N, CA, C and O atoms as a GROMACS GRO file, in nm:
protein
  340
    1MET      N    1  -3.792   6.464   5.397
    1MET     CA    2  -3.799   6.353   5.304
    1MET      C    3  -3.830   6.400   5.163
    1MET      O    4  -3.780   6.344   5.065
    2SER      N    5  -3.912   6.503   5.152
    2SER     CA    6  -3.947   6.550   5.018
    2SER      C    7  -3.825   6.614   4.949
    2SER      O    8  -3.812   6.608   4.827
    3ASN      N    9  -3.735   6.677   5.029
    3ASN     CA   10  -3.614   6.733   4.969
    3ASN      C   11  -3.529   6.624   4.907
    3ASN      O   12  -3.471   6.644   4.800
    4LEU      N   13  -3.522   6.510   4.973
    4LEU     CA   14  -3.445   6.398   4.918
    4LEU      C   15  -3.507   6.348   4.789
    4LEU      O   16  -3.437   6.315   4.694
    5ARG      N   17  -3.638   6.342   4.787
    5ARG     CA   18  -3.708   6.298   4.666
    5ARG      C   19  -3.680   6.394   4.550
    5ARG      O   20  -3.652   6.351   4.438
    6TRP      N   21  -3.688   6.524   4.577
    6TRP     CA   22  -3.662   6.622   4.472
    6TRP      C   23  -3.515   6.622   4.430
    6TRP      O   24  -3.484   6.648   4.314
    7LEU      N   25  -3.425   6.592   4.525
    7LEU     CA   26  -3.284   6.582   4.490
    7LEU      C   27  -3.260   6.468   4.393
    7LEU      O   28  -3.184   6.483   4.297
    8VAL      N   29  -3.324   6.354   4.416
    8VAL     CA   30  -3.310   6.239   4.325
    8VAL      C   31  -3.367   6.272   4.188
    8VAL      O   32  -3.307   6.239   4.086
    9VAL      N   33  -3.483   6.337   4.185
    9VAL     CA   34  -3.545   6.371   4.057
    9VAL      C   35  -3.459   6.470   3.979
    9VAL      O   36  -3.437   6.452   3.859
   10SER      N   37  -3.410   6.575   4.045
   10SER     CA   38  -3.330   6.674   3.973
   10SER      C   39  -3.194   6.618   3.933
   10SER      O   40  -3.140   6.657   3.829
   11SER      N   41  -3.137   6.529   4.014
   11SER     CA   42  -3.010   6.466   3.976
   11SER      C   43  -3.028   6.376   3.855
   11SER      O   44  -2.944   6.373   3.765
   12SER      N   45  -3.139   6.304   3.852
   12SER     CA   46  -3.167   6.217   3.737
   12SER      C   47  -3.189   6.300   3.610
   12SER      O   48  -3.141   6.264   3.503
   13ALA      N   49  -3.260   6.410   3.624
   13ALA     CA   50  -3.281   6.497   3.509
   13ALA      C   51  -3.150   6.560   3.461
   13ALA      O   52  -3.129   6.576   3.341
   14SER      N   53  -3.063   6.595   3.555
   14SER     CA   54  -2.933   6.650   3.517
   14SER      C   55  -2.849   6.546   3.445
   14SER      O   56  -2.782   6.576   3.346
   15GLY      N   57  -2.852   6.424   3.493
   15GLY     CA   58  -2.778   6.316   3.427
   15GLY      C   59  -2.830   6.290   3.287
   15GLY      O   60  -2.751   6.270   3.195
   16ALA      N   61  -2.961   6.289   3.271
   16ALA     CA   62  -3.019   6.268   3.138
   16ALA      C   63  -2.984   6.384   3.046
   16ALA      O   64  -2.956   6.364   2.927
   17GLY      N   65  -2.984   6.506   3.100
   17GLY     CA   66  -2.945   6.621   3.018
   17GLY      C   67  -2.800   6.615   2.977
   17GLY      O   68  -2.765   6.651   2.864
   18PHE      N   69  -2.714   6.569   3.067
   18PHE     CA   70  -2.571   6.555   3.035
   18PHE      C   71  -2.550   6.453   2.924
   18PHE      O   72  -2.471   6.475   2.833
   19LEU      N   73  -2.622   6.341   2.932
   19LEU     CA   74  -2.611   6.240   2.826
   19LEU      C   75  -2.664   6.293   2.693
   19LEU      O   76  -2.609   6.262   2.588
   20SER      N   77  -2.770   6.372   2.698
   20SER     CA   78  -2.823   6.432   2.575
   20SER      C   79  -2.723   6.528   2.513
   20SER      O   80  -2.710   6.533   2.391
   21ILE      N   81  -2.652   6.605   2.596
   21ILE     CA   82  -2.551   6.697   2.544
   21ILE      C   83  -2.439   6.621   2.476
   21ILE      O   84  -2.394   6.660   2.368
   22ILE      N   85  -2.393   6.514   2.538
   22ILE     CA   86  -2.287   6.432   2.477
   22ILE      C   87  -2.334   6.374   2.345
   22ILE      O   88  -2.260   6.376   2.246
   23PHE      N   89  -2.458   6.323   2.340
   23PHE     CA   90  -2.512   6.269   2.216
   23PHE      C   91  -2.521   6.377   2.108
   23PHE      O   92  -2.493   6.351   1.992
   24LEU      N   93  -2.561   6.498   2.146
   24LEU     CA   94  -2.571   6.606   2.048
   24LEU      C   95  -2.434   6.646   1.993
   24LEU      O   96  -2.422   6.678   1.875
   25PHE      N   97  -2.331   6.644   2.078
   25PHE     CA   98  -2.197   6.675   2.028
   25PHE      C   99  -2.151   6.571   1.926
   25PHE      O  100  -2.090   6.605   1.825
   26PHE      N  101  -2.179   6.444   1.954
   26PHE     CA  102  -2.144   6.340   1.856
   26PHE      C  103  -2.222   6.358   1.726
   26PHE      O  104  -2.170   6.332   1.618
   27THR      N  105  -2.347   6.401   1.738
   27THR     CA  106  -2.428   6.426   1.619
   27THR      C  107  -2.372   6.544   1.539
   27THR      O  108  -2.373   6.542   1.416
   28PHE      N  109  -2.323   6.647   1.609
   28PHE     CA  110  -2.265   6.762   1.540
   28PHE      C  111  -2.138   6.726   1.465
   28PHE      O  112  -2.110   6.784   1.360
   29PHE      N  113  -2.061   6.633   1.518
   29PHE     CA  114  -1.941   6.592   1.446
   29PHE      C  115  -1.977   6.522   1.314
   29PHE      O  116  -1.901   6.527   1.217
   30TYR      N  117  -2.093   6.458   1.313
   30TYR     CA  118  -2.138   6.392   1.190
   30TYR      C  119  -2.197   6.493   1.093
   30TYR      O  120  -2.159   6.497   0.976
   31LYS      N  121  -2.292   6.574   1.141
   31LYS     CA  122  -2.358   6.671   1.053
   31LYS      C  123  -2.411   6.786   1.138
   31LYS      O  124  -2.487   6.764   1.232
   32PHE      N  125  -2.371   6.907   1.104
   32PHE     CA  126  -2.416   7.026   1.176
   32PHE      C  127  -2.540   7.082   1.108
   32PHE      O  128  -2.540   7.106   0.988
   33THR      N  129  -2.646   7.104   1.187
   33THR     CA  130  -2.768   7.167   1.137
   33THR      C  131  -2.808   7.278   1.233
   33THR      O  132  -2.771   7.278   1.350
   34LEU      N  133  -2.884   7.372   1.181
   34LEU     CA  134  -2.932   7.482   1.264
   34LEU      C  135  -3.032   7.433   1.369
   34LEU      O  136  -3.033   7.479   1.483
   35ALA      N  137  -3.117   7.338   1.328
   35ALA     CA  138  -3.214   7.282   1.422
   35ALA      C  139  -3.142   7.209   1.536
   35ALA      O  140  -3.184   7.217   1.652
   36GLY      N  141  -3.036   7.138   1.503
   36GLY     CA  142  -2.958   7.069   1.605
   36GLY      C  143  -2.894   7.167   1.702
   36GLY      O  144  -2.883   7.139   1.822
   37PHE      N  145  -2.850   7.281   1.650
   37PHE     CA  146  -2.792   7.384   1.736
   37PHE      C  147  -2.896   7.438   1.834
   37PHE      O  148  -2.866   7.458   1.952
   38PHE      N  149  -3.018   7.463   1.786
   38PHE     CA  150  -3.123   7.511   1.875
   38PHE      C  151  -3.160   7.407   1.980
   38PHE      O  152  -3.188   7.442   2.095
   39VAL      N  153  -3.160   7.281   1.941
   39VAL     CA  154  -3.186   7.174   2.038
   39VAL      C  155  -3.076   7.173   2.144
   39VAL      O  156  -3.104   7.154   2.262
   40LEU      N  157  -2.951   7.192   2.101
   40LEU     CA  158  -2.840   7.195   2.196
   40LEU      C  159  -2.855   7.310   2.295
   40LEU      O  160  -2.834   7.292   2.415
   41VAL      N  161  -2.892   7.428   2.248
   41VAL     CA  162  -2.912   7.543   2.336
   41VAL      C  163  -3.026   7.515   2.434
   41VAL      O  164  -3.016   7.547   2.552
   42PHE      N  165  -3.134   7.457   2.385
   42PHE     CA  166  -3.249   7.423   2.468
   42PHE      C  167  -3.211   7.321   2.576
   42PHE      O  168  -3.247   7.337   2.693
   43VAL      N  169  -3.138   7.217   2.537
   43VAL     CA  170  -3.096   7.114   2.633
   43VAL      C  171  -2.998   7.173   2.734
   43VAL      O  172  -3.004   7.139   2.852
   44LEU      N  173  -2.907   7.259   2.689
   44LEU     CA  174  -2.812   7.322   2.781
   44LEU      C  175  -2.885   7.408   2.886
   44LEU      O  176  -2.848   7.408   3.003
   45ALA      N  177  -2.988   7.479   2.843
   45ALA     CA  178  -3.064   7.562   2.937
   45ALA      C  179  -3.130   7.476   3.044
   45ALA      O  180  -3.122   7.508   3.162
   46PHE      N  181  -3.195   7.368   3.003
   46PHE     CA  182  -3.260   7.281   3.100
   46PHE      C  183  -3.158   7.209   3.187
   46PHE      O  184  -3.185   7.184   3.305
   47PHE      N  185  -3.043   7.175   3.132
   47PHE     CA  186  -2.938   7.111   3.211
   47PHE      C  187  -2.890   7.205   3.321
   47PHE      O  188  -2.873   7.163   3.435
   48ILE      N  189  -2.868   7.330   3.287
   48ILE     CA  190  -2.821   7.427   3.386
   48ILE      C  191  -2.926   7.447   3.495
   48ILE      O  192  -2.891   7.455   3.613
   49VAL      N  193  -3.053   7.455   3.457
   49VAL     CA  194  -3.160   7.470   3.556
   49VAL      C  195  -3.163   7.349   3.650
   49VAL      O  196  -3.177   7.366   3.771
   50ASN      N  197  -3.149   7.229   3.595
   50ASN     CA  198  -3.153   7.110   3.679
   50ASN      C  199  -3.031   7.100   3.770
   50ASN      O  200  -3.042   7.052   3.883
   51VAL      N  201  -2.916   7.145   3.724
   51VAL     CA  202  -2.798   7.146   3.810
   51VAL      C  203  -2.817   7.245   3.926
   51VAL      O  204  -2.777   7.217   4.039
   52VAL      N  205  -2.878   7.358   3.898
   52VAL     CA  206  -2.905   7.456   4.004
   52VAL      C  207  -3.003   7.398   4.106
   52VAL      O  208  -2.984   7.414   4.227
   53PHE      N  209  -3.108   7.331   4.058
   53PHE     CA  210  -3.202   7.267   4.151
   53PHE      C  211  -3.133   7.159   4.233
   53PHE      O  212  -3.160   7.146   4.353
   54THR      N  213  -3.045   7.081   4.171
   54THR     CA  214  -2.972   6.977   4.244
   54THR      C  215  -2.887   7.039   4.354
   54THR      O  216  -2.887   6.990   4.467
   55ALA      N  217  -2.816   7.145   4.324
   55ALA     CA  218  -2.734   7.212   4.425
   55ALA      C  219  -2.821   7.269   4.537
   55ALA      O  220  -2.783   7.264   4.654
   56HIS      N  221  -2.936   7.324   4.501
   56HIS     CA  222  -3.027   7.382   4.600
   56HIS      C  223  -3.077   7.275   4.697
   56HIS      O  224  -3.071   7.294   4.818
   57TYR      N  225  -3.127   7.164   4.644
   57TYR     CA  226  -3.180   7.059   4.732
   57TYR      C  227  -3.070   6.993   4.812
   57TYR      O  228  -3.092   6.954   4.926
   58PHE      N  229  -2.950   6.980   4.755
   58PHE     CA  230  -2.839   6.923   4.829
   58PHE      C  231  -2.800   7.013   4.946
   58PHE      O  232  -2.772   6.964   5.056
   59SER      N  233  -2.799   7.143   4.923
   59SER     CA  234  -2.765   7.235   5.033
   59SER      C  235  -2.873   7.234   5.140
   59SER      O  236  -2.842   7.245   5.259
   60ASN      N  237  -2.999   7.221   5.101
   60ASN     CA  238  -3.107   7.212   5.201
   60ASN      C  239  -3.092   7.088   5.287
   60ASN      O  240  -3.108   7.094   5.409
   61ILE      N  241  -3.062   6.975   5.224
   61ILE     CA  242  -3.046   6.850   5.299
   61ILE      C  243  -2.924   6.860   5.390
   61ILE      O  244  -2.929   6.816   5.505
   62SER      N  245  -2.816   6.915   5.340
   62SER     CA  246  -2.695   6.929   5.421
   62SER      C  247  -2.720   7.019   5.542
   62SER      O  248  -2.675   6.988   5.652
   63ARG      N  249  -2.792   7.127   5.522
   63ARG     CA  250  -2.824   7.218   5.632
   63ARG      C  251  -2.911   7.148   5.736
   63ARG      O  252  -2.888   7.163   5.856
   64GLU      N  253  -3.011   7.072   5.691
   64GLU     CA  254  -3.098   7.001   5.784
   64GLU      C  255  -3.020   6.897   5.865
   64GLU      O  256  -3.042   6.882   5.985
   65LEU      N  257  -2.929   6.827   5.799
   65LEU     CA  258  -2.849   6.728   5.871
   65LEU      C  259  -2.755   6.794   5.971
   65LEU      O  260  -2.734   6.742   6.080
   66TYR      N  261  -2.700   6.909   5.935
   66TYR     CA  262  -2.612   6.982   6.026
   66TYR      C  263  -2.689   7.028   6.150
   66TYR      O  264  -2.641   7.014   6.262
   67ILE      N  265  -2.808   7.081   6.129
   67ILE     CA  266  -2.890   7.129   6.240
   67ILE      C  267  -2.932   7.011   6.328
   67ILE      O  268  -2.933   7.021   6.450
   68ARG      N  269  -2.968   6.900   6.265
   68ARG     CA  270  -3.010   6.783   6.342
   68ARG      C  271  -2.894   6.730   6.427
   68ARG      O  272  -2.913   6.694   6.543
   69LYS      N  273  -2.774   6.725   6.370
   69LYS     CA  274  -2.658   6.678   6.444
   69LYS      C  275  -2.626   6.773   6.560
   69LYS      O  276  -2.592   6.730   6.670
   70LYS      N  277  -2.637   6.902   6.533
   70LYS     CA  278  -2.610   7.002   6.637
   70LYS      C  279  -2.711   6.989   6.751
   70LYS      O  280  -2.674   7.000   6.868
   71MET      N  281  -2.837   6.966   6.718
   71MET     CA  282  -2.939   6.949   6.821
   71MET      C  283  -2.915   6.822   6.901
   71MET      O  284  -2.935   6.821   7.023
   72GLN      N  285  -2.873   6.715   6.835
   72GLN     CA  286  -2.846   6.590   6.907
   72GLN      C  287  -2.730   6.606   7.004
   72GLN      O  288  -2.736   6.554   7.115
   73THR      N  289  -2.626   6.678   6.964
   73THR     CA  290  -2.514   6.699   7.057
   73THR      C  291  -2.557   6.786   7.175
   73THR      O  292  -2.511   6.764   7.287
   74GLN      N  293  -2.643   6.883   7.150
   74GLN     CA  294  -2.693   6.966   7.261
   74GLN      C  295  -2.778   6.883   7.356
   74GLN      O  296  -2.771   6.902   7.478
   75MET      N  297  -2.857   6.792   7.302
   75MET     CA  298  -2.940   6.706   7.387
   75MET      C  299  -2.853   6.613   7.470
   75MET      O  300  -2.883   6.588   7.587
   76LYS      N  301  -2.744   6.562   7.412
   76LYS     CA  302  -2.654   6.476   7.487
   76LYS      C  303  -2.585   6.554   7.598
   76LYS      O  304  -2.566   6.501   7.708
   77MET      N  305  -2.549   6.677   7.572
   77MET     CA  306  -2.484   6.760   7.674
   77MET      C  307  -2.580   6.789   7.789
   77MET      O  308  -2.539   6.794   7.905
   78ARG      N  309  -2.707   6.809   7.757
   78ARG     CA  310  -2.806   6.837   7.861
   78ARG      C  311  -2.839   6.711   7.940
   78ARG      O  312  -2.874   6.720   8.058
   79ALA      N  313  -2.829   6.596   7.878
   79ALA     CA  314  -2.868   6.471   7.944
   79ALA      C  315  -2.764   6.425   8.046
   79ALA      O  316  -2.796   6.344   8.134
   80LYS      N  317  -2.643   6.473   8.036
   80LYS     CA  318  -2.539   6.431   8.130
   80LYS      C  319  -2.566   6.493   8.267
   80LYS      O  320  -2.586   6.614   8.279
   81PRO      N  321  -2.565   6.410   8.369
   81PRO     CA  322  -2.586   6.467   8.503
   81PRO      C  323  -2.462   6.543   8.548
   81PRO      O  324  -2.349   6.503   8.521
   82THR      N  325  -2.486   6.652   8.615
   82THR     CA  326  -2.374   6.732   8.665
   82THR      C  327  -2.360   6.706   8.814
   82THR      O  328  -2.459   6.702   8.887
   83ARG      N  329  -2.238   6.690   8.858
   83ARG     CA  330  -2.212   6.666   9.000
   83ARG      C  331  -2.138   6.788   9.055
   83ARG      O  332  -2.039   6.835   9.000
   84TYR      N  333  -2.191   6.834   9.164
   84TYR     CA  334  -2.126   6.947   9.230
   84TYR      C  335  -2.067   6.897   9.362
   84TYR      O  336  -2.135   6.829   9.439
   85ARG      N  337  -1.942   6.930   9.389
   85ARG     CA  338  -1.879   6.888   9.514
   85ARG      C  339  -1.856   7.004   9.604
   85ARG      O  340  -1.804   6.987   9.714
   0.00000   0.00000   0.00000
């Protein structure tokens, strides 16, 4: 459950970072400043980190679901009675 919580948090942060990047590009078309460039580099770095965290938590959740499904199918196979003739 905590992986899902962290996935939501990192996805939200990635989305906010993506919107900030788009806003900064529109600001650059209006007026380019050195401070704005540094802010863009800073936001890009945090955006990349959040995307990596999102991919990490998504893969953890996918792996857990795969293992859970595999275990459930094994339990169903064991629960079936076998008849010998």
